[in-house]
C-alpha positions as a Markdown table, in Angstrom:
| # | Residue | x | y | z |
|---|---|---|---|---|
| 1 | Met | 9.9 | 10.3 | -3.3 |
| 2 | Val | 8.0 | 11.5 | -0.2 |
| 3 | Asp | 7.5 | 15.2 | 0.2 |
| 4 | Arg | 8.9 | 15.9 | 3.6 |
| 5 | Asn | 7.9 | 19.5 | 3.6 |
| 6 | Pro | 6.7 | 20.3 | 7.2 |
| 7 | Ile | 3.6 | 22.0 | 5.6 |
| 8 | Asn | 2.5 | 18.6 | 4.2 |
| 9 | Lys | 3.1 | 16.7 | 7.5 |
| 10 | Pro | 0.5 | 13.9 | 7.9 |
| 11 | Pro | -1.8 | 13.7 | 11.0 |
| 12 | Gly | 0.2 | 12.4 | 14.0 |
| 13 | Gly | 3.4 | 13.7 | 12.5 |
| 14 | Lys | 4.7 | 10.4 | 11.2 |
| 15 | Tyr | 5.6 | 9.5 | 7.6 |
| 16 | Met | 5.1 | 6.0 | 6.2 |
| 17 | Ala | 8.4 | 4.2 | 5.7 |
| 18 | His | 6.8 | 1.6 | 3.4 |
| 19 | Tyr | 3.9 | 1.4 | 1.0 |
| 20 | Val | 2.0 | -1.8 | 0.1 |
| 21 | Gly | 0.2 | -2.6 | -3.1 |
| 22 | Ile | -2.1 | -5.6 | -3.4 |
| 23 | Asp | -3.6 | -7.0 | -6.6 |
| 24 | Ala | -6.1 | -9.6 | -5.5 |
| 25 | Ser | -8.2 | -12.1 | -7.4 |
| 26 | Phe | -10.4 | -14.9 | -6.1 |
| 27 | Glu | -7.6 | -17.4 | -5.5 |
| 28 | Thr | -4.3 | -15.4 | -5.3 |
| 29 | Ala | -3.0 | -12.0 | -4.4 |
| 30 | Asn | 0.2 | -10.3 | -5.5 |
| 31 | Val | 1.7 | -8.2 | -2.8 |
| 32 | Cys | 4.4 | -5.6 | -3.4 |
| 33 | Val | 6.1 | -3.5 | -0.7 |
| 34 | Val | 8.3 | -0.5 | -1.5 |
| 35 | Asp | 10.1 | 2.0 | 0.7 |
| 36 | Asp | 9.7 | 5.7 | 0.5 |
| 37 | Asp | 12.5 | 5.9 | -2.0 |
| 38 | Gly | 10.8 | 3.4 | -4.3 |
| 39 | Asn | 13.1 | 0.5 | -3.6 |
| 40 | Leu | 11.4 | -2.9 | -3.9 |
| 41 | Cys | 11.3 | -4.6 | -0.4 |
| 42 | Leu | 9.0 | -7.5 | -1.1 |
| 43 | Glu | 7.2 | -9.0 | -4.1 |
| 44 | Arg | 5.2 | -12.1 | -3.4 |
| 45 | Lys | 2.2 | -14.2 | -4.8 |
| 46 | Ile | 0.1 | -15.6 | -2.0 |
| 47 | Glu | -3.3 | -17.0 | -1.2 |
| 48 | Ala | -6.1 | -14.4 | -1.4 |
| 49 | Glu | -6.9 | -14.9 | 2.3 |
| 50 | Pro | -6.9 | -12.0 | 4.8 |
| 51 | Asp | -4.6 | -13.8 | 7.2 |
| 52 | Ala | -2.0 | -14.6 | 4.5 |
| 53 | Ile | -2.0 | -11.0 | 3.3 |
| 54 | Val | -1.5 | -9.6 | 6.8 |
| 55 | Glu | 1.2 | -12.2 | 7.6 |
| 56 | Ser | 3.1 | -11.3 | 4.4 |
| 57 | Val | 3.4 | -7.6 | 5.2 |
| 58 | Gln | 4.1 | -7.7 | 8.9 |
């Protein structure tokens, strides 16, 4: 859960709606995206190339 206490408001005043975790090796990367409640939004195994990683989380 995200602490939405105004005292802990991030710079710019916006909270992140999604969080991305990446576990990368030389050939593949596992990408996981969850929302601020911890619900799984995306889980994917992709090529460990920067363009593939960016495309998977856009």
